[in-house]
Each structure stands twice: as structure tokens, then as C-alpha cells.
C-alpha angles and dihedrals in degrees: 000000000000116000139166116248131186122212115234132176091266099043133282129334131185112285095209141001094270089057093047089052092050092048093051087060091065112087120240112268097018116135112234125191119207141176112228122211130168122224117266118262128223088251087058091050091053092050089051093049090048093052093050091045086057089051090050093052093048092048091050092049104038116066098206091071093055089221092301111140090192091058090049090049093050090051094045093050095050090048088048090055095250097129145104116236127213127178124231102235094211098047105020087231114154113233119200126205122185116247114239120264091187110165094246094046103045123077123212087244092060091047089051091052096041098047100075091045091051092048090048091050090051093049098043106034112015106034106016112192093038113107130215090241089055091049093047092046091049091050093045089052093049099039100026132243090281089075088078104039 
């Protein structure tokens, strides 16, 4: 069940009629566990757009990705340390799979932490010779200065 709640001085109340209806179905005294998330802000949308524009630029300029932003994103995330590792039982080889940065699963705080690592990965590993300043300037020119503020 996914419902809208509103924080009040005494706790949480239903945020809309649909939530109130859903909450009435829960019996009194029953313990309920919930994952709480706040709606994304405009700043969060801008951070997300900036990340995907970086992936697009990388995909367009590095032949190995074949123009696929998703492939560039996967590689950038692994290089930035945002991955899950599993080991091949036969060879012992470590296999790295990028963790999701899906819009609904990624907080603005994580994006803030991940961004400099992604830019560093691009500058040092994927497009050596390109500086973080050049990347930021290019993104600012494409997306506009409002992306950062």
C-alpha cells in the first residue's frame, strides 16, 4: 500500500481521502511498518537531469557506448563505486553491477554525494584530458545555470 501522509504536531494523518480510506482498513492496534519518502523537489529534478545529460555527453563522445546513455551510466556508476559486487564461484572473479539510481529510489543527498565521484570517473577513466570544470561548463551551457541553484 502506498499512501500520502501529512506530518502534524501529534504524528501523521491521512494526506488525502484515498489515504484516509486505506488507513480505515487497518484494524486498531495493528502494528504497521512503512517506508517513508518525501516528494522530489525541483532541485532534485535538476540534479537528475544533469546526471543523465552527463551520461548522454559521454555516450555521444566515447565510441564504446554506441551512443547509449544507459551503458555510459552503468560504467560511470561502477567506476564511481556505486555498485553491487558478486563473485564468480568458478573463477573467483569479482563482477560489478551498478546500483539503481531510479528516480523514485534515489535521494537528493545520494545524488549530491555521487555527483563528484561520477565526474571524477569520467575525467580520470573514461575521457582523460577532460576536466571537471569543462564538464560543468558544458552542462551549464546545455541545461542552464538554474540546474545548480
